[in-house]
N, C-alpha and C positions, 0 to 999 in steps of 0.2 A: 855105681853104674844105672842101679833099678831107677834112680829121682832124674838121671840125667835122660834114661831112655823115656818116663813119664813126661818130663818137659820136651821132649823131642816129640811125640804124640800129639799132646796136649798143644801144642804151637801147630803143628802140622792140620790137626781139626780146624783152630782156629781159623788159620788162614782159610782152609778150603769154605769153611761156612761163609767167612766174609767173601770169596771170590763168587758164591752162589748168590749170596745176597745181591751182591752189585749188581750180577747181569742182569736181573731184569729190568734196570733202563738202558743197558746195549741192547737190548732185546725189543725193546720201545721204537716205534717210528718215531720219528722227530716229524712234527707237526705241519701240514701244505700250506703253500702261504696261503694267507686269507684275504678274500677281497674282500674290501671294505667299499658300500657306494661313497661318492666323493660327498653327497647329502651329510654324512657322518662323520667323515674324516674333518670337515669343516666347523663341525659342531663344536659351539661353546659350550663347556662346563658352568652352568646356571647358580653352582653351591659352591664354586669355590669361593675361600674366603669364610663363608657361612656353613661350612659342611660340618654335619653332626658326627663325628667320628665316633661314638658310642654306637648308635644307630648302627652305622657303617660294619662298624664289628659284629654285631650281635644277628645281622643279616649276613656277612662272612660267614660268620661261627656256623651259621643253618645252614645254608646254602651253597658252598665254596669250599668248606676245609676239610670234607671228607675227604675231596681229589687232590685239593692247592697245597693242604698242609695249614700249621697253624702260621708259618711266616711266610707263606705264599711259593714253598722251594719245588712242589708238585712231588710232596711226600706225606700226602695226607692217605691213612688206610687203605683208600679205594684205588689211590695211584698205581699200585701194583698189579689189577685188574684189569686194566685199561693197555689198551692196543698202542696208544698215541699215547706219549710223556706231557701231561698237561704243563707242563713250561714250569719257568722259575720269574715270578713276577721281580724279584730284586737285580735281576738284567731283562728281563724280557718285556716290562713295561716302559724304559728309557728309550725316549725318542718315539713312542706312539703317543698320536696325538690321543685325548682323552675322548673324545668325540670316536675313535676307531677301539678304545676298551669299551667304552658304552656298547657298540652296537654289537662287540664280539660274546661281551658278557650278557647281553639280553636275549641276541636272537640264537647263539650258538650255532653248532653243525657238528657232524658227526659223535662221537662221544660227549660233546660238553652241549648239556641239554639245552633248550631253550626255557626261558626264564618270565614269558610275557605275561603269562597266568600265574604265576607263585609272588613276582613283584611287579604288580600292576604301576603302583608309585614310579615315576620316573624319579622324583628328588630322592627315594630308597636305593634304584642301583646307581644314583650319583653320590650318594654316601658311602655306596660300596667302594664305588672306584676310589673317591677320595681316600678309604680305610687304605684297601690294596697298595699305593701311591705310597702309604707309611711303610711299606717293605723295602721301596726302591735306596733307600738312607741305610 
């Protein structure tokens, strides 16, 4: 009888813990629509086919991973502290032009920082975007 009670108590605790852990996603706002200037919507990726994914991964890990997570799921260690869910790249990048992603990644808004000074080389930003595209698969 004692072991059944223990199992019930542990199960209840684990379930409650799971609900609390998942609640942060529910409480976070969904990002509002992001207006991207036409210039960037039509911008072509100059590094396609010549992307340096190793550089992209290194820069992603340094600048993006803390919020967006290892695989771009929006589950980085800082994500829980944000008011807005940072997005799931495996889903959110599909259908977006590379130029739109470039604009959002470089200039940021609200909790998404501006990276013009931290990543001044456009090819580096393109390498990050090309690396982020690997999360779609």
